C-alpha positions in Angstrom: -23.5 -51.0 4.2 -25.8 -48.0 3.8 -26.8 -50.2 0.3 -27.8 -53.5 2.4 -31.9 -51.9 3.1 -33.1 -55.5 3.6 -32.7 -58.4 5.9 -32.5 -60.9 2.5 -29.8 -58.9 1.0 -28.1 -60.1 4.7 -29.5 -63.9 4.3 -28.2 -63.9 0.9 -24.6 -63.5 2.0 -24.3 -65.5 4.3 -21.2 -65.0 5.9 -22.0 -67.5 8.3 -20.8 -69.9 5.6 -17.6 -67.7 5.1 -15.1 -69.8 6.5 -12.0 -68.3 5.1 -12.6 -64.4 6.0 -10.5 -63.3 9.1 -11.7 -59.4 8.7 -14.6 -58.0 8.2 -14.8 -54.5 7.9 -18.5 -52.6 7.9 -18.7 -49.5 6.8 -21.5 -46.5 6.2 -20.4 -43.7 4.4 -20.9 -40.0 5.3 -24.5 -39.3 5.3 -26.0 -43.0 5.5 -28.9 -41.9 7.2 -29.6 -39.2 4.0 -29.1 -41.5 1.4 -32.2 -43.5 1.8 -34.3 -40.2 2.2 -38.1 -41.1 1.8 -37.4 -44.4 1.9 -37.4 -46.5 5.8 -34.5 -48.3 6.2 -34.3 -50.0 9.7 -30.7 -50.5 10.2 -31.0 -52.5 13.7 -32.8 -54.9 11.6 -30.1 -55.3 9.2 -27.2 -55.6 11.6 -29.1 -57.7 14.0 -29.5 -60.2 10.7 -25.6 -60.3 10.5 -24.2 -63.4 11.8 -20.2 -63.2 12.1 -17.9 -65.3 9.8 -16.7 -68.5 12.4 -13.5 -67.8 11.8 -13.0 -64.3 12.0 -9.7 -62.5 13.8 -10.5 -59.1 13.4 -14.0 -56.9 13.3 -14.5 -52.9 13.1 -17.4 -50.9 12.4 -16.9 -47.6 10.9 -20.3 -44.7 10.8 -22.8 -47.1 11.5 -25.8 -44.8 11.8 -28.2 -46.6 14.1 -28.9 -46.3 18.0 -27.5 -49.8 18.8 -25.6 -52.6 17.8 -25.9 -56.2 18.5 -22.7 -56.8 19.8 -23.7 -58.9 22.9 -26.3 -61.2 20.2 -22.6 -61.6 18.1 -20.3 -62.5 20.6 -22.3 -64.1 24.0 -22.4 -67.8 21.7 -18.9 -68.2 21.5 -18.1 -69.4 18.5 -15.9 -67.1 17.5 -12.5 -68.3 19.3 -10.5 -66.7 17.0 -11.8 -63.2 17.4 -8.7 -60.9 19.2 -9.4 -57.5 17.5 -12.6 -54.9 17.6 -13.0 -51.3 16.4 -16.1 -49.5 16.6 -15.5 -46.0 14.7 -17.5 -42.6 14.0 -20.5 -44.6 15.5 -22.1 -41.2 16.1 -25.3 -41.9 17.2 -24.9 -45.2 18.8 -25.7 -44.9 22.8 -24.3 -48.1 24.6 -21.2 -50.3 24.8 -21.7 -54.0 26.4 -18.2 -55.3 28.3 -17.2 -57.0 25.2 -13.9 -57.5 27.1 -15.8 -60.5 29.6 -18.4 -61.2 26.7 -15.5 -62.4 24.5 -12.3 -63.4 26.7 -10.4 -63.9 23.4 -10.3 -60.4 22.4 -6.8 -58.4 22.6 -7.3 -55.4 21.1 -10.0 -53.0 21.7 -10.8 -49.1 19.9 -13.6 -47.1 20.3 -13.5 -43.5 18.9 -15.4 -40.8 17.9 -18.8 -41.8 19.2 -20.8 -38.6 20.9 -23.4 -39.9 22.4 -22.1 -43.2 24.5 -22.3 -41.8 28.6 -21.7 -45.6 30.2 -18.8 -48.1 29.0 -19.8 -51.6 30.3 -21.7 -52.1 32.7 -23.3 -55.6 34.2 -22.3 -58.6 32.5 -24.4 -61.6 32.2 -22.1 -63.9 30.7 -20.9 -66.4 33.7 -17.7 -67.2 31.3 -15.3 -64.5 32.0 -15.5 -61.9 34.8 -12.1 -60.7 33.6 -10.7 -59.8 30.5 -7.9 -62.6 30.5 -6.5 -62.0 27.3 -6.8 -57.7 26.6 -3.3 -56.2 25.9 -4.5 -53.0 24.1 -7.8 -50.7 25.1 -8.7 -46.9 23.2 -10.9 -44.5 23.9 -10.8 -41.1 22.1 -13.0 -39.1 21.4 -16.3 -39.9 23.1 -17.6 -36.5 24.8 -20.0 -37.4 26.9 -18.7 -40.6 28.9 -19.3 -40.1 32.2 -19.0 -43.7 33.3 -16.6 -46.3 32.8 -18.5 -48.8 34.5 -17.0 -52.5 35.8 -18.8 -56.0 37.6 -19.0 -54.7 41.2 -19.6 -58.1 42.4 -16.3 -59.4 41.7 -12.6 -58.0 43.6 -10.8 -59.7 40.9 -8.5 -57.9 38.6 -10.9 -57.1 35.9 -7.7 -56.5 33.0 -5.2 -58.7 34.9 -3.0 -58.6 31.0 -3.7 -54.7 29.9 -0.7 -53.5 28.4 -1.3 -50.0 26.7 -3.9 -48.0 27.5 -5.2 -45.0 25.7 -7.8 -42.6 26.6 -8.1 -39.4 24.9 -10.4 -36.6 24.4 -12.7 -37.7 27.4 -13.4 -34.7 29.6 -16.8 -35.8 31.2 -15.4 -39.2 32.4 -16.6 -39.6 36.0 -15.5 -43.2 36.7 -13.8 -45.4 35.5 -11.8 -48.3 37.3 -7.7 -48.5 37.9 -6.7 -52.4 38.4 -4.3 -51.9 35.3 -1.4 -53.9 37.3 0.4 -55.6 34.0 0.3 -52.3 32.1 3.1 -50.7 30.9 2.0 -47.8 28.9 -0.2 -45.3 29.8 -1.5 -42.3 27.7 -4.1 -39.8 28.9 -5.1 -36.3 26.9 -7.7 -34.4 27.8 -9.2 -36.2 30.1 -11.6 -34.8 33.3 -10.3 -34.4 37.0 -11.9 -37.2 38.3 -11.6 -39.5 35.1 -8.0 -39.4 35.6 -7.9 -39.1 39.0 -10.0 -42.7 39.0 -7.7 -44.0 36.1 -5.1 -44.1 38.1 -6.3 -44.7 41.9 -3.9 -47.2 41.9 -0.6 -45.6 40.2 1.5 -46.3 42.6 0.9 -50.2 42.6 2.2 -50.2 38.7 5.4 -52.2 39.0 5.8 -53.0 35.2 4.6 -49.3 34.0 7.4 -48.1 31.4 5.3 -44.9 29.6 3.3 -42.4 31.4 2.3 -39.1 29.1 -0.4 -37.3 31.1 -1.6 -33.9 29.1 -4.4 -31.4 29.4 -5.8 -31.9 32.5 -5.4 -28.4 34.7 -7.1 -29.0 37.8 -4.8 -32.2 38.2 -1.8 -32.7 40.8 -0.3 -35.9 40.1 2.7 -37.5 42.5 5.1 -39.6 41.3 6.7 -40.7 44.8 6.6 -44.3 44.7 9.0 -47.0 43.4 8.6 -47.5 39.4 12.0 -49.7 38.6 11.1 -50.1 34.8 9.3 -46.7 33.8 11.9 -45.1 31.1 9.8 -42.1 29.8 7.5 -39.5 31.4 5.6 -37.0 29.6 3.8 -34.4 31.9 2.2 -31.2 30.5 -1.0 -28.7 31.2 -1.9 -29.7 34.6 -1.6 -28.5 37.7 0.7 -29.7 39.7 3.6 -32.7 39.9 5.0 -34.1 43.2 8.6 -36.3 42.5 9.8 -35.7 45.7 10.6 -39.2 47.0 11.5 -40.0 50.9 13.8 -42.6 50.1 15.5 -40.7 47.3 16.2 -37.7 50.2 17.9 -40.4 52.4 20.8 -41.4 50.1 21.6 -39.3 46.7 22.7 -42.6 45.1 19.3 -44.1 45.2 15.9 -43.3 43.1 12.4 -44.2 42.6 13.0 -44.1 38.5 16.2 -46.1 38.2 15.4 -47.1 34.5 14.5 -43.6 33.2 15.3 -42.4 29.8 13.9 -39.4 29.6 11.6 -36.5 31.3 9.5 -33.7 29.8 7.6 -31.6 32.2 6.1 -28.6 30.2 3.2 -25.9 31.5 3.2 -27.1 35.0 2.5 -24.2 37.7 2.9 -26.2 40.8 6.1 -28.2 39.6 8.9 -26.8 42.0 11.8 -29.2 42.2 13.3 -32.8 41.7 14.4 -34.9 44.3 18.2 -34.8 45.6 20.4 -37.2 44.1 17.8 -37.8 41.1 19.9 -36.1 38.4 23.1 -37.1 39.2 25.2 -40.0 37.1 26.0 -42.6 39.4 21.9 -42.9 40.1 20.7 -42.0 36.7 22.8 -44.0 33.8 20.3 -44.5 31.1 18.9 -41.1 31.1 19.3 -39.4 28.0 17.2 -36.6 27.8 15.7 -33.7 30.7 13.2 -31.0 29.0 11.8 -28.4 31.5 9.5 -25.7 30.5 7.4 -22.9 31.5 7.1 -24.3 35.1 7.1 -21.1 36.8 7.9 -22.3 40.3 10.8 -24.8 39.3 13.8 -23.8 41.0 16.3 -24.4 38.5 19.6 -27.0 37.3 23.0 -26.2 36.1 25.2 -28.6 34.6 28.0 -29.7 35.8 31.0 -32.5 34.5 28.7 -35.4 33.9 26.2 -34.5 36.8 22.9 -32.1 37.6 23.3 -30.3 40.6 20.0 -27.8 42.1 21.1 -24.0 40.9 19.5 -20.8 40.2 16.5 -20.9 37.1 19.4 -20.5 33.8 17.4 -18.1 33.0 15.7 -15.0 34.7 12.4 -15.5 36.7 10.7 -12.5 34.6 11.1 -14.7 31.3 7.8 -17.5 31.7 10.4 -19.9 30.1 12.1 -20.7 33.7 13.9 -23.9 32.3 14.2 -25.7 29.0 17.2 -28.3 29.2 17.9 -31.0 26.8 21.0 -33.3 28.0 22.4 -35.7 25.6 25.7 -37.5 27.3 
């Protein structure tokens, strides 16, 4: 795209007339800004002139060197009814991303990655057509190092993401403000996100009844609580956080019942304030699906031992002098 230096080139392409174009990828190669050194190229004018094909299904923008993409203009007229996926990658000078999930109701997948100047994601939506993201299922934010706020429309009490199934947020260490109404989510993966950001995203964790996979890594100041009932949760991977509480009161009253009946794997690594599992949590009659347990480098954990087909509390398997307190894999 760095060779498209004039608006006339865009007009000649007549993208709007290409009814059989279903996937469009715009790529600016590395060094696009210096490639036209000595000749002024206004990429803003070039992208403003683009009219997307009417039957477009997937749109990818990679390496755009400008400050602003006309995303709202491209999407706001409502003509792209088949568009289900948008990916923005390595747009290093881009400063803002509008709430695409509200502007384009057909969107099912959004991926934003490697954008070093975006501080605010979303913002006020002027569209009256959608206050929610009615079809959004997959949302990924990666390597957005200065992102501080993910803003939703504060004038509505609706669940903004009623069908979101997968949420991935990685390398967003400055994130402080984010929504939490992901009540249908099945998979959450958070890695290198600041304490305030994780706390915001997981504010309604206890209400995520459909959650199947939870992975939280590299947030040293975070203490996570998993004491509510998660009937469908199968996989838990927690690493590099401050503390973890899994002590469910109902499980203590009846060791045959616990709040994670579908759990297949539990992995806890480098969590200094993780001390114990609920009473009866790992007994065979209450964990029929459990396949693997790994607890490593958790200095205050009380330890487990194997007896028959059940796990029972015991002293640590390895000396407390070792940093490696318990490392246990169970495959029935």
